[in-house]
C-alpha positions in Angstrom: 232.1 76.9 204.1 229.5 78.8 201.8 228.7 82.5 202.3 225.2 81.4 202.6 225.9 79.0 205.8 228.7 80.8 207.4 228.5 82.5 210.9 229.5 86.2 211.3 231.0 87.4 214.7 230.9 90.8 215.8 231.9 92.6 212.3 231.3 96.7 212.9 228.5 98.0 210.7 225.4 100.6 210.9 222.0 100.3 210.5 220.7 102.0 207.2 216.9 101.0 207.8 214.4 99.0 209.3 211.0 97.6 208.8 208.4 95.5 210.9 208.6 91.8 210.5 206.0 89.6 212.2 205.0 91.0 215.4 208.1 91.3 217.5 211.0 91.2 214.6 212.0 93.7 212.1 213.9 93.5 208.8 217.7 95.3 208.9 219.4 96.6 206.0 222.7 97.2 207.2 226.2 98.3 205.9 229.1 96.4 207.1 233.2 97.3 206.9 234.0 93.8 205.6 230.7 92.4 203.9 229.2 95.1 202.4 225.4 95.8 202.6 222.9 93.1 203.7 219.6 92.3 204.8 219.5 90.8 208.3 216.4 89.0 209.8 216.3 90.6 213.7 213.9 88.2 215.7 212.3 89.7 218.8 213.5 93.0 218.7 210.4 94.9 218.8 208.2 95.5 222.0 209.1 96.5 225.7 210.7 93.6 226.5 213.0 93.4 223.6 216.5 93.7 224.6 218.2 94.9 221.3 215.9 98.1 220.5 218.0 100.2 222.1 221.0 99.1 220.4 219.6 98.7 216.9 219.5 102.3 216.3 220.6 104.3 213.0 224.1 106.5 213.1 225.7 104.8 216.0 228.4 102.0 215.1 227.6 98.5 215.8 229.3 95.4 216.3 226.6 92.8 214.3 226.5 88.7 214.6 224.5 86.8 212.3 224.3 83.3 211.0 222.0 81.8 208.2 221.6 80.0 204.9 220.3 82.4 202.8 221.0 85.7 201.2 219.0 87.6 204.5 220.7 85.5 207.4 219.6 85.8 211.1 221.0 88.3 213.4 222.0 86.4 216.6 223.5 89.4 218.3 224.5 93.4 218.2 226.4 95.5 220.7 227.3 99.5 220.8 231.0 99.6 219.2 233.4 102.3 220.1 231.8 104.9 222.7 229.3 102.0 223.5 226.4 103.3 225.4 227.9 106.6 226.0 228.4 107.5 222.2 227.0 111.3 221.3 223.9 111.1 219.3 223.7 113.4 216.2 222.5 116.5 216.6 218.9 117.0 215.8 219.8 119.4 212.8 221.8 117.0 211.3 219.4 114.0 211.1 217.7 114.9 208.2 221.3 115.0 206.4 222.4 111.5 207.9 219.3 110.0 206.6 220.0 111.0 203.1 223.1 109.6 203.1 221.6 106.5 204.3 219.3 106.7 201.4 222.3 107.4 199.3 223.9 103.9 200.4 220.7 101.7 200.1 219.9 103.0 196.4 223.3 103.4 194.9 225.5 100.0 196.9 224.9 96.6 195.6 224.3 93.9 198.4 227.0 91.8 199.4 229.9 94.4 197.9 232.5 95.0 200.7 234.0 98.4 200.1 235.6 99.0 203.3 236.8 102.8 202.0 233.3 103.4 201.5 232.4 102.3 205.2 234.9 104.9 206.2 234.0 107.7 204.5 230.2 107.2 206.0 231.7 106.5 209.3 233.7 109.5 209.0 230.9 111.8 207.6 229.0 110.8 210.9 232.1 111.5 213.0 232.3 115.3 211.6 228.7 115.9 212.0 228.5 114.8 215.3 231.4 116.9 216.1 230.0 119.8 214.6 231.3 119.9 211.5 229.5 122.7 208.8 226.8 120.8 206.9 227.0 121.4 203.3 230.8 120.8 203.0 230.6 117.5 205.1 227.6 116.1 202.5 229.4 117.5 199.7 232.7 115.7 200.3 230.7 112.4 201.1 229.0 112.6 197.5 232.2 112.9 195.6 233.7 110.1 197.8 230.8 108.1 197.4 230.7 108.6 193.3 234.4 107.8 193.3 234.1 104.4 195.5 231.3 103.4 193.0 233.4 104.0 189.8 231.5 107.3 188.7 233.7 109.8 190.0 234.0 113.0 188.0 237.5 114.0 186.5 238.0 117.7 188.5 241.6 118.4 187.1 241.3 118.3 183.5 238.5 118.9 180.5 236.6 115.9 179.0 237.4 116.4 175.6 241.1 117.4 175.0 242.5 117.1 178.4 243.5 120.8 179.3 243.7 121.5 182.9 241.0 123.0 184.5 241.7 126.9 185.1 240.5 128.6 188.4 239.5 131.6 186.4 237.8 129.3 183.6 233.9 128.6 183.1 232.9 125.2 182.6 229.3 122.8 181.9 229.1 119.6 183.6 227.8 117.0 181.4 226.8 113.7 182.9 228.4 110.8 181.5 230.9 112.6 179.9 232.7 115.3 182.3 233.7 118.9 182.7 234.2 120.8 179.1 234.7 124.3 178.3 231.3 126.8 178.9 230.3 128.5 175.8 229.0 131.4 178.0 229.7 132.2 181.8 225.9 132.6 182.7 225.0 129.4 184.4 228.6 127.6 184.3 230.7 126.6 187.0 233.7 128.4 188.0 236.8 126.5 187.7 237.9 127.7 191.2 235.0 125.9 192.6 235.9 122.4 190.8 239.3 122.6 192.0 238.4 123.3 195.5 236.2 120.4 195.1 238.7 118.4 194.1 240.8 119.2 197.0 238.0 118.8 199.2 238.2 122.4 200.4 235.1 123.8 200.2 234.9 127.1 202.0 232.8 129.9 199.9 229.5 129.8 199.1 230.4 129.9 195.0 232.5 126.6 195.6 229.4 124.8 197.8 227.0 126.2 195.4 229.1 125.0 192.5 229.9 121.7 193.8 226.2 120.8 194.8 225.1 121.5 191.0 227.8 119.3 190.1 227.2 116.3 192.4 223.4 116.4 192.0 223.5 115.9 188.2 225.9 113.3 188.5 224.4 111.3 191.4 221.2 112.0 189.3 222.5 109.5 186.4 223.5 107.2 188.8 220.0 106.7 190.0 218.5 107.2 186.9 216.1 110.0 187.7 214.6 108.2 190.6 213.6 110.7 193.3 215.2 110.7 196.9 212.6 110.8 199.5 214.8 112.7 201.9 215.4 115.5 199.3 211.5 115.8 199.2 211.4 116.1 202.9 214.0 118.4 203.0 212.0 120.7 200.6 209.2 120.4 202.5 210.6 121.2 205.8 212.4 124.2 204.0 209.0 125.5 203.0 207.4 125.1 206.3 209.9 127.3 208.0 210.2 129.9 205.0 209.1 133.2 206.6 
């Protein structure tokens, strides 16, 4: 049976985004472990009588079933995954960061392209945030793993030209599309120890976090082709409002 005709039963997935459709329905963008990202039409899930409205929430592991004959099949069932109804919600302070992860996945992944490892990275990031992990290292590590999964990972152990090993006390520049090169001056450069810490996913100090953020934003910016992220704009707006 072809992909467009088959019925899928209880596959692990997350709701990334949804929008209204007709009077009582929604169009869902979901990320699944076995089938990648896809669009589902969910009928009768809006309104006070909708039985699935409490189930179809972001950042909760779901078991989804669907069927149909198009690129956007119809949802036929959904239930909570591990933890069920008792799954702990994300802390309020992590919600904007989690929406940022969702937006990255929506912008940078391709529909119907299964990437189980990327799904596991996303699942792990949400679990870490739910458990109280430090926000910045969690985001940076997910960004790094996302780039690697998409085939745009940055080589963090050697220079792009010549292949010389990065030195902890060295200073480097990152050139999108090329890689890491020795810096001509220290001002504004990335410290070698920061890049090695990112490679090891051990971001424990302010300098390594700041350098990782700069490098990863530049690498993601190239993948996004200059398109802004709504979640970043919201974060900046919130920061301006709460600033003394």
